[in-house]
C-alpha positions as CSV (number, residue, x, y, z in Angstrom):
1,M,8.4,11.3,18.0
2,K,10.1,7.3,17.4
3,K,7.2,6.7,15.3
4,L,7.4,9.6,13.0
5,V,10.8,8.3,13.0
6,V,10.4,5.1,11.9
7,I,7.8,6.3,9.5
8,L,10.2,8.7,7.6
9,M,12.9,6.2,7.5
10,S,10.3,3.8,5.9
11,A,9.4,6.9,3.4
12,V,12.8,7.3,2.4
13,M,13.8,3.3,2.0
14,M,10.4,3.5,-0.2
15,A,11.4,6.2,-2.5
16,S,14.6,4.9,-3.2
17,V,13.2,2.2,-5.0
18,A,10.1,3.6,-6.1
19,A,11.4,4.0,-9.8
20,A,12.9,0.7,-9.8
21,Q,9.1,-0.6,-8.9
22,C,7.3,1.4,-11.4
23,A,9.3,0.2,-14.2
24,G,9.3,-3.6,-13.3
25,M,12.8,-3.8,-12.3
26,K,15.0,-5.6,-9.7
27,M,15.1,-3.5,-6.3
28,G,18.7,-4.4,-6.1
29,S,19.6,-7.8,-4.2
30,D,23.4,-6.8,-3.5
31,T,21.6,-4.3,-1.3
32,A,19.2,-6.5,0.2
33,K,22.3,-8.9,0.8
34,S,24.5,-6.5,3.0
35,A,21.3,-5.5,5.1
36,S,19.8,-8.3,6.7
37,P,16.1,-8.4,6.4
38,A,15.7,-9.2,10.3
39,G,14.0,-7.7,13.3
40,S,14.2,-3.9,12.7
41,F,13.5,-4.6,9.1
42,K,10.5,-6.2,9.6
43,A,9.2,-3.9,12.7
44,N,9.8,-0.7,10.1
45,Y,8.0,-2.7,7.7
46,F,4.9,-2.9,9.4
47,E,5.3,0.7,10.7
48,A,4.9,1.4,6.6
49,L,2.2,-1.0,6.2
50,D,0.1,0.1,9.1
51,H,0.2,3.5,8.0
52,L,-0.6,3.3,4.6
53,E,-3.4,0.9,5.3
54,K,-5.0,3.8,7.8
55,E,-4.8,6.4,5.3
56,T,-5.8,4.1,1.8
57,V,-8.9,3.1,4.0
58,A,-9.8,6.0,5.5
59,L,-10.0,7.8,2.1
60,A,-12.0,4.9,0.6
61,E,-14.4,5.1,3.1
62,A,-14.7,9.0,2.8
63,A,-15.3,8.7,-1.2
64,P,-18.8,9.4,-2.0
65,Q,-20.5,6.4,-3.7
66,E,-21.2,8.3,-6.4
67,K,-17.9,9.3,-6.9
68,Y,-15.9,5.6,-7.4
69,S,-16.3,5.6,-11.0
70,W,-14.7,9.6,-11.7
71,R,-11.8,9.1,-13.6
72,P,-9.7,12.2,-14.2
73,G,-9.5,11.3,-18.1
74,E,-10.4,8.3,-20.7
75,G,-8.1,5.3,-20.0
76,V,-7.2,6.2,-16.3
77,R,-8.1,4.2,-13.6
78,S,-11.4,5.3,-11.7
79,V,-11.3,5.8,-8.3
80,G,-12.7,2.6,-7.3
81,E,-10.3,0.9,-9.5
82,V,-7.1,2.4,-7.6
83,F,-8.7,1.0,-4.5
84,M,-9.1,-2.2,-6.2
85,H,-5.3,-2.0,-7.7
86,M,-4.1,-1.5,-4.4
87,A,-6.2,-4.6,-3.1
88,G,-4.8,-6.5,-6.0
89,G,-1.2,-5.7,-5.1
90,N,-1.4,-6.8,-1.6
91,Y,-2.3,-10.7,-2.9
92,S,-0.1,-10.4,-5.5
93,Y,2.8,-9.5,-3.6
94,A,1.8,-11.9,-0.7
95,R,1.9,-14.4,-3.4
96,M,5.4,-13.1,-4.4
97,M,6.3,-14.2,-0.9
98,G,5.4,-17.8,-1.0
99,A,1.5,-17.4,0.3
100,A,-1.1,-19.6,-1.5
101,I,-4.4,-17.5,-2.9
102,P,-7.6,-18.5,-1.6
103,S,-9.2,-20.2,-4.7
104,D,-12.1,-17.7,-4.1
105,I,-10.5,-14.8,-4.2
106,N,-9.2,-13.3,-8.0
107,P,-7.4,-10.2,-7.7
108,R,-7.5,-9.5,-11.7
109,E,-10.9,-9.5,-11.6
110,F,-11.2,-6.9,-8.6
111,E,-11.3,-4.1,-10.5
112,K,-14.3,-4.9,-12.3
113,S,-16.5,-4.4,-9.3
114,A,-15.0,-1.6,-8.3
115,T,-18.0,0.8,-8.4
116,D,-19.4,-1.0,-5.2
117,K,-17.9,1.3,-2.4
118,A,-19.1,-1.4,0.2
119,K,-17.5,-4.4,-1.4
120,T,-14.3,-2.3,-2.6
121,V,-13.5,-0.8,1.2
122,D,-14.2,-4.9,2.4
123,T,-11.7,-6.1,0.1
124,L,-9.3,-3.5,0.6
125,K,-9.3,-4.4,4.5
126,K,-9.2,-8.3,3.8
127,S,-6.5,-7.4,1.3
128,F,-4.3,-5.7,3.8
129,A,-4.8,-8.5,6.4
130,F,-3.6,-10.8,4.4
131,L,-0.3,-9.4,3.3
132,R,-0.1,-8.6,7.0
133,Q,-0.2,-12.3,8.0
134,T,1.7,-13.5,5.1
135,V,4.7,-11.1,6.5
136,Q,3.8,-12.1,10.4
137,N,4.5,-15.6,9.1
138,L,8.2,-15.1,7.4
139,S,11.2,-16.1,9.2
140,D,14.4,-14.7,8.7
141,A,15.7,-17.3,6.4
142,D,12.2,-17.1,4.5
143,M,13.2,-13.4,3.6
144,A,16.1,-14.0,2.6
145,K,15.1,-16.7,-0.1
146,A,15.7,-16.1,-3.6
147,I,12.7,-15.5,-5.7
148,K,11.9,-13.6,-9.3
149,I,10.4,-10.1,-9.4
150,Y,9.4,-8.7,-12.6
151,G,11.4,-11.8,-14.1
152,K,14.7,-10.6,-12.5
153,D,16.6,-12.1,-9.6
154,S,15.7,-10.8,-6.2
155,N,14.2,-11.9,-3.0
156,V,11.3,-12.0,-0.4
157,A,13.1,-9.1,1.4
158,D,12.6,-7.2,-1.7
159,A,9.3,-7.9,-2.2
160,M,8.4,-6.9,0.6
161,L,9.7,-3.6,0.1
162,I,8.4,-3.3,-3.1
163,S,5.0,-3.8,-1.7
164,V,4.8,-1.0,0.3
165,T,6.1,1.6,-2.8
166,H,3.7,0.2,-4.4
167,Q,0.9,1.1,-2.0
168,S,2.7,4.4,-1.5
169,E,2.6,5.5,-5.2
170,H,-1.1,4.8,-5.3
171,L,-2.0,6.2,-2.1
172,G,-0.6,9.6,-3.3
173,Q,-2.4,9.0,-6.7
174,S,-5.8,8.4,-4.4
175,I,-5.3,11.4,-2.3
176,A,-4.9,13.4,-5.7
177,Y,-8.1,12.1,-6.8
178,A,-9.5,12.6,-3.3
179,R,-9.0,16.5,-4.1
180,D,-10.3,16.6,-7.1
181,I,-13.6,14.8,-6.2
182,G,-13.7,17.5,-3.4
183,V,-12.9,15.1,-0.4
184,V,-10.1,16.4,1.9
185,P,-8.1,13.2,2.9
186,P,-10.0,12.7,6.6
187,W,-6.4,13.1,8.8
188,T,-6.2,16.2,6.9
189,A,-9.7,17.5,8.3
190,E,-8.9,16.1,11.8
191,R,-6.0,17.9,11.6
192,Q,-7.7,21.2,10.6
193,A,-10.3,21.0,13.4
194,Q,-7.8,20.5,15.6
195,Q,-6.2,23.8,14.8
196,A,-9.4,25.8,14.5
197,K,-10.0,24.1,18.1
198,T,-6.8,25.2,19.6
199,A,-7.4,28.6,17.7
200,D,-10.8,29.1,19.4
201,K,-9.3,28.5,23.0
202,K,-7.1,31.7,22.4
């Protein structure tokens, strides 16, 4: 129950800035200044990030290799490209937070190999691990550090929050894609199986 409350709190926080993030706008540094980006903020961040990673990777693993090139329309990202875009986002936001991306990793090139399921899943996992380690290494002072986000004055705590709003947006997109290609989200399939099992016992 406690975990659910934390996730719901994080979801409300994410929803409040989603529109600004999509438009490339500042989240609102005044808000960040009034709420200390320490302790519970960081804990809530990891709760949200863990949830997003679990479901994103599960979808990437459930999508068939032959469906990775499927796209809902011309000019729209394919199944694999959305996952690689999410991986690239993890590295990009980590960079905003002050991390140095390894020289052998180029997020701008990720989508070019988005038809390779195994590589895509591996890239996703590594990107989440990199972002998580980046945030783990941040001190309270680091999170309050002033930075530019999309050309606007902001701080590292804002970048943290926007990083999960970005992933939340594209997780929703990936769920819609999964339904279109005939893939039931694994957590939904698990719940349905449990419900069926419970019904059989009655």
